KEKE-3310 file (N, C-alpha, C; in steps of 0.2 Angstrom, whole numbers, plus 5000, padded with zeros to 4 digits):
npx = (5473:5466:5450:5440:5424:5414:5409:5397:5389:5376:5368:5354:5347:5339:5330:5329:5318:5322:5321:5310:5297:5300:5307:5297:5289:5297:5296:5284:5282:5294:5307:5317:5334:5344:5361:5376:5389:5399:5402:5401:5415:5429:5444:5459:5471:5487:5495:5506:5508:5509:5496:5492:5478:5469:5462:5452:5444:5429:5428:5425:5433:5435:5423:5424:5435:5429:5419:5428:5434:5423:5415:5405:5391:5390:5379:5378:5387:5403:5416:5431:5442:5457:5451:5439:5423:5421:5409:5404:5405:5412:5421:5431:5436:5441:5453:5462:5465:5472:5469:5472:5466:5470:5465:5459:5460:5465:5470:5470:5467:5472:5480:5496:5507:5511:5501:5490:5493:5494:5480:5475:5481:5474:5462:5463:5467:5481:5494:5507:5520:5521:5516:5527:5537:5532:5531:5545:5549:5541:5545:5558:5556:5548:5553:5548:5552:5557:5545:5537:5532:5524:5509:5496:5490:5501:5509:5517:5510:5517:5523:5511:5505:5514:5513:5500:5500:5508:5499:5490:5496:5499:5494:5499:5493:5486:5482:5484:5476:5478:5474:5477:5490:5501:5496:5496:5509:5527:5540:5551:5546:5536:5544:5551:5539:5536:5547:5546:5534:5537:5547:5540:5531:5540:5547:5537:5528:5516:5501:5496:5485:5484:5478:5479:5482:5494:5505:5518:5519:5514:5523:5534:5531:5522:5520:5510:5494:5477:5465:5451:5436:5422:5415:5418:5430:5445:5458:5469:5483:5501:5512:5523:5518:5508:5515:5522:5512:5505:5514:5520:5522:5534:5545:5552:5564:5571:5583:5583:5594:5590:5575:5569:5573:5565:5553:5554:5551:5539:5531:5519:5517:5528:5527:5516:5512:5513:5502:5496:5486:5474:5482:5494:5505:5512:5516:5525:5531:5542:5549:5565:5565:5559:5546:5542:5530:5528:5521:5529:5525:5521:5530:5547:5560:5572:5568:5562:5573:5581:5574:5572:5585:5590:5583:5583:5595:5602:5605:5605:5598:5586:5579:5565:5556:5538:5529:5520:5508:5505:5504:5492:5483:5482:5478:5464:5459:5462:5457:5444:5440:5443:5437:5444:5450:5454)
npy = (5697:5685:5683:5674:5673:5666:5656:5645:5630:5622:5607:5599:5583:5568:5557:5540:5527:5509:5496:5491:5497:5508:5515:5518:5526:5537:5543:5550:5555:5562:5563:5575:5579:5590:5593:5598:5603:5613:5622:5636:5642:5652:5660:5669:5673:5678:5689:5681:5670:5652:5641:5627:5617:5606:5590:5575:5563:5569:5579:5592:5600:5601:5607:5619:5625:5625:5635:5646:5647:5651:5641:5636:5643:5651:5645:5654:5667:5674:5676:5684:5687:5695:5707:5704:5697:5680:5675:5685:5695:5686:5684:5693:5689:5676:5678:5682:5671:5655:5637:5620:5604:5589:5577:5581:5588:5603:5603:5601:5585:5580:5590:5597:5603:5616:5622:5621:5630:5641:5643:5645:5657:5666:5664:5670:5682:5687:5697:5696:5698:5697:5684:5677:5680:5674:5661:5657:5658:5648:5637:5636:5633:5622:5613:5611:5609:5597:5590:5599:5600:5589:5579:5580:5568:5559:5561:5557:5554:5563:5572:5578:5584:5594:5601:5605:5613:5623:5628:5634:5645:5653:5666:5673:5673:5680:5672:5655:5639:5624:5607:5592:5591:5582:5569:5552:5552:5548:5547:5555:5563:5570:5577:5586:5593:5599:5608:5616:5623:5630:5638:5646:5652:5660:5668:5674:5678:5673:5669:5654:5641:5625:5610:5593:5575:5570:5571:5575:5585:5595:5597:5601:5612:5621:5633:5636:5629:5626:5616:5606:5597:5587:5598:5609:5620:5615:5617:5631:5637:5638:5626:5622:5625:5616:5604:5605:5605:5593:5584:5574:5560:5548:5537:5522:5512:5497:5484:5467:5455:5442:5433:5426:5433:5444:5440:5441:5454:5465:5478:5484:5479:5483:5496:5499:5506:5519:5526:5524:5528:5524:5522:5527:5519:5508:5492:5484:5470:5463:5450:5452:5465:5479:5490:5503:5514:5528:5538:5552:5560:5551:5541:5542:5545:5540:5531:5522:5517:5512:5501:5493:5491:5484:5472:5465:5460:5471:5475:5487:5503:5517:5533:5542:5558:5560:5559:5571:5565:5557:5566:5573:5563:5561:5573:5574:5562:5563:5576:5575:5564:5569:5581:5592:5609:5615)
npz = (5546:5544:5551:5561:5567:5579:5571:5563:5557:5552:5547:5539:5541:5534:5545:5544:5548:5552:5540:5526:5528:5535:5526:5516:5524:5527:5515:5514:5527:5532:5544:5551:5556:5565:5562:5569:5562:5563:5577:5584:5582:5584:5578:5575:5562:5559:5547:5535:5543:5547:5550:5558:5556:5563:5568:5572:5560:5553:5562:5558:5550:5536:5533:5539:5531:5519:5521:5523:5511:5503:5498:5505:5514:5530:5543:5554:5562:5556:5544:5539:5527:5523:5523:5516:5513:5511:5505:5498:5483:5475:5464:5464:5477:5475:5468:5477:5485:5486:5483:5488:5487:5493:5487:5476:5460:5451:5439:5421:5414:5401:5396:5394:5407:5405:5396:5404:5414:5407:5403:5416:5419:5411:5417:5429:5426:5425:5421:5408:5411:5426:5427:5421:5429:5441:5438:5436:5449:5455:5448:5452:5466:5467:5458:5444:5431:5425:5421:5416:5403:5401:5399:5412:5415:5415:5425:5441:5458:5467:5458:5453:5464:5467:5455:5457:5468:5463:5453:5461:5466:5455:5453:5463:5477:5492:5503:5506:5506:5511:5510:5516:5509:5508:5507:5504:5498:5496:5509:5505:5495:5502:5511:5502:5498:5510:5512:5501:5504:5515:5510:5501:5510:5517:5508:5500:5509:5511:5518:5527:5529:5535:5534:5540:5542:5544:5555:5555:5546:5553:5564:5556:5550:5557:5570:5577:5582:5578:5585:5582:5587:5585:5580:5588:5595:5602:5606:5605:5601:5604:5597:5605:5618:5619:5619:5630:5640:5637:5635:5643:5641:5638:5629:5630:5622:5619:5616:5621:5628:5626:5621:5632:5644:5644:5650:5663:5666:5674:5673:5678:5691:5697:5697:5704:5715:5711:5707:5695:5680:5667:5652:5656:5657:5645:5637:5625:5616:5604:5598:5603:5604:5613:5618:5629:5634:5645:5658:5663:5673:5683:5683:5684:5673:5678:5687:5678:5670:5680:5685:5673:5668:5679:5679:5667:5654:5644:5627:5619:5621:5622:5626:5621:5618:5618:5602:5592:5589:5599:5609:5605:5606:5619:5624:5618:5625:5639:5643:5640:5649:5662:5663:5662:5657:5641)
capx = (5473:5460:5446:5434:5420:5407:5407:5393:5386:5371:5365:5348:5347:5333:5331:5325:5317:5325:5317:5306:5292:5303:5309:5291:5286:5301:5295:5278:5283:5301:5309:5323:5338:5350:5368:5380:5395:5404:5398:5404:5422:5432:5451:5462:5477:5491:5498:5512:5508:5507:5492:5490:5471:5469:5456:5450:5439:5422:5428:5422:5439:5434:5417:5427:5439:5424:5416:5433:5435:5417:5411:5399:5389:5389:5373:5379:5394:5406:5423:5434:5449:5460:5446:5434:5419:5421:5403:5402:5410:5416:5426:5437:5439:5445:5459:5467:5467:5474:5467:5474:5463:5474:5462:5456:5465:5462:5473:5467:5470:5476:5484:5503:5506:5512:5495:5486:5495:5492:5473:5474:5483:5469:5456:5465:5469:5488:5498:5512:5527:5520:5516:5533:5541:5530:5533:5552:5550:5538:5550:5564:5555:5544:5556:5543:5555:5558:5539:5533:5529:5521:5502:5495:5489:5507:5513:5516:5506:5521:5523:5505:5504:5519:5510:5494:5502:5510:5493:5486:5500:5501:5491:5502:5487:5488:5481:5484:5473:5481:5470:5480:5494:5506:5492:5498:5516:5532:5544:5556:5542:5533:5549:5551:5534:5536:5552:5543:5528:5541:5550:5535:5529:5545:5549:5532:5524:5510:5498:5494:5481:5486:5474:5482:5482:5501:5507:5525:5518:5513:5529:5539:5529:5518:5522:5503:5489:5470:5462:5444:5433:5414:5413:5420:5437:5447:5464:5471:5490:5508:5514:5527:5514:5504:5520:5523:5506:5502:5520:5523:5523:5540:5545:5558:5565:5577:5584:5585:5599:5587:5568:5567:5574:5559:5547:5555:5548:5532:5531:5513:5518:5534:5525:5509:5512:5514:5495:5495:5479:5474:5486:5500:5510:5510:5522:5525:5537:5542:5555:5569:5564:5553:5544:5538:5528:5526:5519:5534:5522:5520:5536:5552:5565:5577:5565:5561:5579:5584:5570:5573:5592:5591:5579:5584:5601:5600:5610:5604:5593:5586:5572:5563:5550:5532:5528:5514:5502:5503:5502:5486:5479:5481:5473:5458:5457:5463:5453:5437:5439:5444:5433:5449:5449:5459)
capy = (5694:5680:5683:5670:5674:5662:5652:5639:5627:5616:5603:5595:5576:5564:5551:5535:5521:5504:5491:5493:5501:5514:5519:5520:5531:5543:5547:5554:5559:5562:5566:5579:5580:5595:5591:5604:5602:5618:5624:5642:5642:5658:5661:5674:5671:5684:5689:5677:5664:5645:5639:5620:5616:5599:5586:5568:5563:5571:5585:5598:5604:5603:5612:5626:5627:5627:5642:5651:5648:5653:5636:5635:5649:5649:5646:5659:5669:5677:5675:5690:5686:5700:5712:5702:5691:5675:5673:5690:5697:5680:5684:5697:5686:5670:5680:5683:5665:5648:5631:5614:5599:5583:5572:5583:5592:5609:5603:5597:5579:5578:5595:5598:5608:5623:5624:5622:5636:5647:5644:5648:5664:5669:5664:5674:5689:5689:5700:5691:5699:5694:5677:5674:5680:5669:5654:5656:5657:5641:5632:5635:5631:5616:5609:5608:5609:5590:5588:5605:5599:5583:5579:5579:5561:5555:5563:5553:5558:5568:5578:5581:5588:5600:5605:5608:5619:5629:5631:5638:5651:5657:5673:5676:5674:5682:5666:5648:5634:5617:5602:5586:5592:5577:5563:5547:5553:5544:5551:5560:5568:5574:5582:5591:5598:5604:5613:5621:5627:5634:5643:5650:5656:5664:5672:5677:5681:5670:5666:5647:5637:5619:5604:5587:5570:5569:5576:5577:5591:5600:5598:5604:5619:5626:5635:5637:5625:5626:5609:5605:5590:5587:5605:5614:5621:5612:5620:5636:5639:5636:5619:5622:5625:5609:5599:5606:5603:5586:5580:5570:5554:5546:5531:5518:5507:5493:5477:5463:5450:5436:5434:5423:5437:5448:5437:5443:5461:5466:5485:5486:5477:5487:5503:5499:5511:5526:5529:5524:5528:5521:5525:5530:5514:5503:5488:5480:5466:5460:5447:5455:5472:5481:5497:5505:5521:5529:5545:5554:5563:5546:5537:5546:5542:5537:5525:5517:5515:5508:5495:5489:5488:5479:5466:5462:5461:5475:5476:5494:5506:5524:5536:5548:5561:5558:5563:5575:5561:5554:5572:5575:5558:5562:5579:5572:5557:5565:5581:5572:5560:5572:5587:5598:5614:5615)
capz = (5539:5544:5557:5561:5573:5581:5565:5564:5551:5553:5541:5541:5537:5535:5549:5542:5552:5549:5536:5521:5530:5537:5519:5514:5529:5526:5509:5515:5533:5534:5550:5550:5562:5564:5563:5570:5559:5565:5582:5587:5582:5583:5579:5571:5559:5557:5540:5535:5548:5545:5555:5558:5558:5564:5571:5569:5555:5555:5567:5555:5547:5529:5533:5540:5526:5513:5522:5523:5504:5500:5495:5509:5518:5537:5546:5559:5563:5550:5543:5535:5525:5520:5523:5512:5515:5506:5501:5494:5478:5474:5458:5467:5482:5473:5465:5482:5488:5483:5487:5486:5490:5491:5484:5470:5456:5447:5432:5415:5413:5395:5394:5397:5412:5402:5393:5410:5418:5402:5404:5423:5419:5408:5421:5435:5423:5427:5415:5406:5415:5432:5426:5419:5435:5446:5435:5437:5456:5456:5445:5457:5473:5466:5453:5439:5425:5422:5419:5414:5396:5401:5401:5419:5416:5415:5431:5447:5463:5470:5453:5452:5470:5466:5450:5460:5473:5458:5450:5466:5467:5449:5454:5469:5482:5499:5508:5503:5510:5509:5513:5515:5503:5507:5507:5499:5496:5500:5513:5502:5492:5508:5514:5497:5498:5516:5511:5496:5507:5520:5507:5498:5515:5519:5503:5497:5514:5510:5524:5525:5533:5533:5537:5538:5546:5544:5560:5554:5543:5558:5567:5552:5547:5561:5577:5581:5579:5581:5585:5583:5588:5585:5578:5593:5595:5609:5608:5600:5604:5601:5597:5611:5624:5619:5621:5638:5644:5636:5632:5649:5639:5635:5626:5631:5617:5620:5614:5626:5625:5623:5622:5638:5649:5644:5654:5670:5667:5676:5675:5682:5698:5699:5698:5706:5720:5708:5706:5687:5677:5661:5647:5659:5655:5640:5636:5619:5614:5597:5598:5608:5604:5618:5619:5635:5635:5652:5659:5667:5679:5687:5683:5682:5668:5682:5690:5673:5668:5685:5685:5667:5668:5685:5678:5660:5651:5638:5622:5617:5624:5621:5628:5617:5619:5614:5596:5592:5588:5606:5613:5604:5608:5626:5624:5617:5629:5645:5645:5640:5654:5668:5663:5662:5652:5636)
cpx = (5467:5456:5440:5430:5414:5404:5403:5390:5382:5369:5359:5348:5341:5334:5326:5324:5320:5319:5313:5301:5294:5305:5303:5288:5290:5299:5289:5279:5290:5303:5316:5327:5343:5356:5372:5387:5401:5400:5402:5411:5424:5440:5453:5469:5481:5493:5505:5513:5506:5503:5491:5483:5470:5463:5455:5445:5432:5422:5425:5427:5437:5428:5420:5431:5434:5421:5422:5435:5429:5413:5404:5397:5387:5382:5373:5386:5397:5414:5426:5441:5452:5455:5440:5430:5419:5415:5400:5407:5415:5422:5432:5440:5444:5452:5464:5468:5469:5472:5469:5470:5467:5471:5459:5461:5462:5466:5469:5471:5475:5480:5491:5502:5507:5505:5490:5487:5493:5484:5472:5476:5478:5463:5457:5467:5476:5491:5504:5518:5526:5520:5522:5538:5539:5532:5540:5553:5547:5542:5556:5562:5552:5547:5551:5546:5555:5551:5534:5529:5525:5513:5501:5494:5495:5511:5512:5512:5510:5522:5517:5503:5508:5516:5503:5495:5504:5504:5489:5490:5502:5499:5494:5497:5490:5487:5481:5481:5475:5477:5473:5485:5499:5502:5495:5505:5521:5536:5548:5552:5539:5538:5550:5546:5534:5541:5549:5538:5532:5544:5546:5532:5534:5547:5544:5527:5517:5507:5495:5490:5481:5482:5478:5481:5489:5504:5515:5524:5517:5519:5534:5537:5525:5521:5515:5498:5482:5467:5455:5441:5425:5412:5415:5428:5439:5454:5466:5478:5496:5509:5519:5523:5510:5509:5521:5518:5504:5508:5523:5525:5530:5540:5552:5559:5571:5577:5587:5590:5596:5579:5566:5567:5568:5553:5548:5552:5541:5532:5525:5514:5523:5532:5518:5507:5512:5508:5494:5488:5480:5478:5493:5506:5508:5516:5520:5531:5536:5549:5559:5569:5558:5552:5540:5536:5525:5525:5525:5531:5521:5526:5542:5557:5570:5574:5564:5567:5582:5580:5572:5580:5594:5587:5581:5591:5599:5606:5611:5598:5592:5579:5571:5557:5544:5532:5521:5508:5500:5501:5494:5481:5477:5477:5466:5455:5457:5458:5445:5435:5438:5440:5438:5448:5455:5461)
cpy = (5689:5681:5679:5671:5670:5659:5646:5637:5621:5613:5599:5588:5572:5558:5546:5529:5515:5500:5495:5498:5508:5518:5522:5526:5537:5547:5552:5558:5558:5566:5569:5580:5585:5592:5597:5602:5606:5621:5630:5642:5649:5657:5666:5671:5677:5683:5685:5671:5658:5642:5631:5619:5609:5596:5579:5569:5565:5576:5591:5603:5606:5607:5619:5629:5629:5633:5647:5652:5650:5648:5635:5642:5647:5650:5652:5661:5672:5675:5681:5688:5692:5706:5710:5697:5686:5673:5679:5692:5691:5680:5688:5693:5680:5672:5682:5677:5659:5642:5625:5609:5593:5578:5574:5588:5598:5609:5599:5591:5578:5584:5595:5604:5615:5626:5625:5628:5642:5648:5647:5655:5668:5670:5670:5681:5691:5691:5696:5692:5696:5687:5674:5674:5675:5662:5652:5655:5650:5636:5630:5631:5624:5611:5606:5607:5602:5588:5593:5604:5593:5583:5577:5571:5556:5556:5558:5558:5564:5574:5581:5586:5594:5604:5608:5614:5625:5632:5635:5644:5655:5664:5676:5678:5676:5676:5660:5643:5627:5612:5595:5586:5586:5570:5558:5547:5549:5549:5556:5565:5573:5579:5587:5596:5602:5609:5618:5626:5632:5640:5648:5655:5662:5669:5676:5680:5678:5667:5659:5644:5630:5614:5598:5582:5568:5574:5578:5584:5597:5602:5602:5611:5624:5627:5635:5632:5627:5619:5609:5598:5591:5594:5610:5614:5619:5614:5625:5639:5637:5628:5617:5621:5618:5604:5599:5604:5596:5581:5576:5563:5553:5539:5528:5513:5503:5486:5473:5458:5444:5437:5431:5428:5442:5446:5439:5450:5461:5473:5487:5485:5482:5494:5504:5504:5518:5529:5529:5524:5525:5525:5527:5525:5509:5499:5484:5477:5463:5457:5449:5462:5474:5488:5498:5512:5522:5537:5547:5558:5557:5541:5541:5542:5538:5530:5519:5514:5510:5501:5490:5486:5483:5473:5462:5464:5465:5476:5484:5497:5514:5526:5542:5551:5559:5562:5566:5571:5559:5560:5573:5570:5559:5568:5577:5567:5560:5571:5579:5568:5564:5579:5593:5603:5614:5622)
cpz = (5539:5551:5556:5568:5574:5575:5566:5557:5553:5547:5544:5537:5539:5539:5547:5547:5548:5545:5530:5522:5532:5531:5517:5518:5528:5520:5510:5522:5536:5540:5549:5557:5560:5566:5564:5568:5562:5571:5586:5588:5580:5583:5574:5568:5557:5550:5540:5540:5544:5550:5553:5560:5558:5568:5568:5563:5557:5560:5564:5551:5540:5528:5534:5534:5520:5515:5521:5515:5500:5497:5498:5513:5525:5539:5551:5559:5556:5550:5538:5533:5521:5519:5519:5515:5510:5502:5497:5489:5477:5469:5461:5472:5480:5470:5471:5487:5484:5487:5484:5490:5488:5487:5477:5466:5452:5440:5427:5413:5407:5393:5397:5402:5410:5399:5399:5413:5413:5403:5411:5423:5416:5413:5427:5432:5425:5421:5414:5410:5422:5432:5425:5425:5440:5444:5436:5444:5458:5453:5449:5463:5472:5461:5448:5433:5421:5419:5417:5407:5396:5403:5408:5420:5417:5421:5437:5452:5466:5465:5453:5458:5469:5461:5453:5464:5468:5455:5455:5468:5461:5450:5460:5475:5489:5504:5504:5508:5507:5513:5511:5509:5502:5507:5502:5496:5500:5504:5510:5498:5497:5510:5509:5497:5504:5515:5506:5500:5512:5516:5504:5504:5517:5514:5500:5502:5514:5517:5522:5531:5531:5537:5535:5544:5548:5549:5560:5550:5548:5562:5563:5550:5552:5568:5581:5578:5582:5580:5586:5584:5589:5584:5582:5593:5602:5611:5602:5604:5601:5602:5603:5617:5625:5621:5628:5642:5643:5634:5638:5647:5636:5633:5627:5626:5619:5617:5619:5623:5623:5625:5629:5644:5650:5649:5661:5671:5669:5678:5679:5689:5701:5701:5701:5711:5718:5706:5698:5685:5670:5656:5650:5658:5650:5638:5630:5618:5608:5596:5604:5608:5609:5618:5625:5635:5642:5653:5665:5673:5685:5688:5680:5677:5672:5685:5684:5671:5674:5686:5679:5667:5674:5684:5672:5658:5644:5634:5620:5619:5623:5624:5624:5620:5615:5608:5597:5592:5595:5610:5612:5606:5615:5628:5624:5623:5636:5648:5645:5646:5661:5668:5664:5656:5648:5634)
residu = (MET:ILE:GLN:VAL:GLU:ASN:LEU:GLN:LYS:TYR:PHE:LYS:LYS:THR:VAL:LYS:GLN:PRO:GLY:PHE:MET:GLY:SER:VAL:LYS:SER:ILE:PHE:HIS:SER:GLU:LYS:GLU:THR:VAL:LYS:ALA:VAL:ASP:ASP:ILE:SER:PHE:HIS:VAL:ASP:LYS:GLY:GLU:ILE:LEU:GLY:PHE:ILE:GLY:PRO:ASN:GLY:ALA:GLY:LYS:SER:THR:VAL:ILE:LYS:MET:LEU:THR:GLY:ILE:LEU:THR:PRO:THR:ALA:GLY:ASN:CYS:ILE:ILE:ASN:GLY:GLN:ASN:PRO:GLN:LYS:ASN:ARG:LYS:LYS:TYR:VAL:LYS:GLU:ILE:GLY:VAL:VAL:PHE:GLY:GLN:ARG:THR:GLN:LEU:TRP:TRP:ASP:LEU:PRO:LEU:THR:GLU:THR:TYR:ALA:VAL:LEU:ARG:GLU:ILE:TYR:GLU:VAL:ASP:GLU:ALA:LYS:PHE:THR:LYS:GLN:MET:GLU:PHE:LEU:ASN:GLU:VAL:LEU:GLU:LEU:GLN:PRO:PHE:ILE:ASN:SER:PRO:VAL:ARG:THR:LEU:SER:LEU:GLY:GLN:ARG:MET:ARG:ALA:ASP:ILE:ALA:ALA:SER:LEU:LEU:HIS:ASN:PRO:LYS:VAL:LEU:PHE:LEU:ASP:GLU:PRO:THR:ILE:GLY:LEU:ASP:VAL:VAL:VAL:LYS:ASP:ASN:ILE:ARG:ARG:ALA:ILE:SER:LYS:ILE:ASN:ARG:GLU:GLU:GLY:THR:THR:VAL:ILE:LEU:THR:THR:HIS:ASP:LEU:GLU:ASP:ILE:SER:SER:LEU:CYS:LYS:ARG:ILE:VAL:MET:ILE:ASP:HIS:GLY:LYS:LYS:VAL:TYR:ASP:GLY:SER:LEU:TYR:ASN:LEU:LYS:GLN:LYS:TYR:GLY:GLN:MET:ARG:GLU:LEU:ASN:PHE:GLU:ALA:ALA:ASP:GLU:ASN:SER:ILE:LEU:ALA:LEU:ASP:TYR:GLU:ASN:ALA:PHE:ALA:SER:ASN:GLY:LEU:GLY:GLU:GLY:ASP:LEU:THR:PHE:LYS:ALA:ASP:GLY:THR:MET:VAL:THR:VAL:ALA:PHE:ASN:THR:ASP:LYS:ILE:SER:VAL:GLU:GLN:MET:LEU:ASN:TYR:THR:LEU:GLY:THR:VAL:HIS:VAL:LYS:ASP:ILE:ASN:VAL:LYS:ASP:ALA:ASP:ILE:GLU:GLU:ILE:ILE:ARG:ARG:LEU:TYR:LYS:GLY:ASP:ALA:GLU:HIS:GLY:GLY:SER:ILE)
# end
């Protein structure tokens, strides 16, 4: 469905010397610097797959998405989506994709949603019977009916996001690009959006590429992720394997009987002989509530519990696995420091 081969995108920027004279000099003798926003990235996406496409700010995610949607032209390499090149025959290509940018809208501010959708139907040249059927499906999945006749400017952020997703799906695209679809939404609305995306993928067979900083989106929707950093791909594989390889961290949370008893805890000395490295053990106390994150490759759960329960009187305690955010943080930090392959 989606084939990305050796994709590269370079930008040239002007390098200005500091101060007023530097500004004057740059007018007449400007120096250029090449920035590699995307550096030789390749990946494939199967039909009907939901791919999580993640990375830190400035990693190059948005640049890749803009090339896949045809907004930008690659410096080198190529991408083929459903047999088409996004930069060629644009009119035909855009009828086969849907795009949602979390911070931007394709809706008309003062028009009711019904009129906005009618305009989009004409733009995408969707016949009336197919449009009616698709609107019935989107109304059911995204629950648009309560505000379908309201002007866009009166909608809440959550309603507008649901309306934007519906707008991107009116023409029943083969591929849906979602860039931060849950940004700024409350927990309940985020959960509703995730369920809607999952149902659309399941019932329509829509291929989805999802970029997000909300790692709960990834955990809820994606079995596979592609991670990039500084324009390079650093991981391509299943979420399960990522957790298996980098999920050694666990978190111990407990409530002590009183604050003074916490002073007796000295985890670093207790496990000094375990060969701990940076980030293998962290301790945080807030009143009587204590959180200890530890690397189970260095400290077993049994060791951690024996020391804690033998040192302080505990009212309540639990151990949980590391979340995906901690796993990704360790992937970036650990492999960069130790030169391991990802």
